[in-house]
N, C-alpha and C positions, 0 to 999 in steps of 0.2 A: 710720687711723694705725697705726704699727708696733706690733708686740708686743715689749715690752722687758723684759728681766730686769736688775734692779739688785741687786747684792749689797752688803753693808755698808750697808744702807739705814736702819739705826736712827738714825744721826746723821751729822754731818760731811759729807764730800764725797758719800757715798752718798745721804743724805737730800736734799741739794741737787740731785743728779742726778734723783732721783725726782720732785721738784717741777718741775724744768725740763721733763722729758718729759710730766708730767701737764698742764702748761700748754699743751703742743702737742697734747693730746688722745690720748696713747698709751694702749694697754692695757698695764697694768703688772703684773709679778710682782716683789714686793719680798721680799728674804731677808736675814736676819741671824742671828747666834747667839742673839739675843733677838728674838722675833717683832716686826717693826717696825710694829705696828698704829697707833701715833701718827702715823708718817710716812704710812701708808696713808690715814688719815683726812684728813690735810692734802692728800694727792694727790687724793683724791676731790673735796675742796673747790676744788682748783686747776683741775679740769677733766678729769681722767683719765677715759677712756671706761669703764674697768674696772680694778679693783685686786684682786690676790690677795696676801695677806700671809702669809709663812711663816717659821718658825724653821729655820735651817740652819747646821750646823757644816761650813764649806767644806773642812776637812781630812779629813772623814769620807766615804768613798765612798758608804756607804749613805744618809747624810743628803743628799748632793748628788743621788743617784739618786732620792730621794723628791721633790725639787723637780722633777726632770725628768718624773717621772710626773704630777705636778700640772699641769705645763705641757702635757703631752700631753692630759690630760683637759679642762682648762679653756680652752686657747688653741690647741691643734693645731699648735704650732710656735713658733719665735722668729724675729724679724727683727734684733734688736739685743741685744747683751750689753754691760753696763757693770759690770765687776767691780771693786768698790771695797773689798771686805773685806780687812782686813789689820791687823797689829799692828806696833808699833815697840819696840825694846829698846835701852837705853843701858847699857853696862858695859865696863870695860876687858877686853881679851881674857883676861888671866890671872885675872880674877874672874868669868868667864862659865862657868857649869856647862854641860855638854853638854845637859842637859835644856832649858835656855833656848834654846840653838842649835836643838835639834830642834823646839821649839814655834814659833819664828819661821819656820823653813823649812817646817814642816807647814802653817801657816796661809797664809803669803805665797806660797810657791812651789808646794807640793803642791796647795794650794787653788786656785791659778790654773790648774794643769793639770787638776784634776778638774772645775772649773766650766767651763773653756773646752771641754774634751772633751764634756761633757754638752750645753752650749749649741750648739756647732757641729754636733753630730749632729742638731739639731732645726732647722737653718737650710736650708730648701729654696729656695736663691737662684739667680739667673742673672746673667750679666754685665750684662744690661740693668737689672737690679734687685738689685744686690748687697746681701747682709746685712752687718752690721757687728759686729765684736767689738773692744771697747775695754777694755784692762786698765790699772789704775792702777799705775804704777811709782813712781819717785822721781828727783829730780835727783841724789841721792846715788849712784845706780847708775852715774853718769858720773864723779864726782870722788872718791868714797870719803869716809869720815869716820872718824877715830880714835874708838874706843870704840863703834862701831856695826857691827862686822864681820858679825854674822849678818844684820842688816837689809839692809845693803848687798849682801851676797851673794844674799839672796833676791830683791831687786829687780833685780839684774843678771841673775839667772836668768829673771825675768819678761820682760825684753827679749829674751832668747834664745828663749823660747817665741813671742813676738810675731813675731820675724823669721822663724822657721821656719814658723809657721802661715801667715804672709802669703804665703810662696812655695808652700806646700802647697795652699792653698785659693783662690788667685787663678785667675780673676778673679771667682769667684762670691761670695767673702767677703773683705771688706777688714778687715785686722787691724792695729790700732795700739795703742800705749801712750801714755798721758798721764803725764808725768814732772814732777809739781808740785815747786815749791820749798816754802818754809815757808808753810803754810796755817793760818789761824786756826780750829782745830778743838779739840775736847776732847782728842784724842790728843796735840796739841802744847800743851796748856794748862800753866799754871804748875806745877801739881802733878806733871806728868810730866817737866818740863824742868829740867835743871841750869842755873845762871846762865851757865856757859860755853857750853852748848848754845844757849841763847836768844841770847846775844851773837853767836855765829857765824851763826845763822840771819838776824839782822838786818844783818849786815855784807855787804849786797848792794847793787847800784846803786839799786834802788827803796826800800831801807831800810824795808820794811814787810812784814807778813805778807799773803799773798793771802787772798781770801775763797772759801769753798766754791762760791759761786755763779759765780765766775770759772772754776772748773774745769768746773762743770756746763755753762756756755755753750760751752766748747770741745767737750765730749762731744756736745752737741746739734748743733754744727756738723759734726763728723765723721760724724754719723749722717745728715746731709742731703745735698742735691745738691752743696753746696760741698766735701764730702769725698770725692767720687767718684773722684778721681785720687790719693788718699793711701792708701798701705798699707805696712806694714812699718816704720813710723816711731815714734820716741820723741819726742813733741812736748812742749816744756817751758814751761808757764806758770810761770815761776820767779823773776820779778823781776830777772833778770839774773845769777842764781847760776851758771848754766852758759851759755856762749856757744860752741857747737860751730863 
């Protein structure tokens, strides 16, 4: 089975992706700002062939480089990247310090660039057996959202990376974004959401939050034979929040 790197694997969508690939027998590298050892243990129990758990600050070039070195030593390359690491920030523009903007951009956009660059460099793929790079963006990248401008800008930038890389590395590497709508994770928990934010998230046709496992199922599909003719796309498991 494939050698798979999942970032943001400590919790939420990243942890769900780790378990989905583990159930398929993958060899896993799991990374997060906090070493995701609990997820790694669950992945081993779920059937992963091998699991390496690492702490990584995706906004830091040296930290990402250390993950690359560990992959070289332990796995000899990569077949799949699922980049889930990210943060969200809610504040009116006029109440948003530049430091908060810089933090969101550093983690969400710079982090996507650094992790993508590191991972793609380790994908020795062919058109007959293409590698896959999957980055988590957001439905907000399409429709925007008041009081979320740094987050929206960062995720719109992720779509730009995906489209550019899809053209640059085709047909050897297929590059796509998953653009979730509201997903039931700690990041979108009650402690982090204003009442207005939560109401807007639920004002969609399916009128519910999605589950991390629903995003993981899509990532697994994109990594398999069913995803062989898909590249450069932003695919939206979003409950109907965006209908392109």
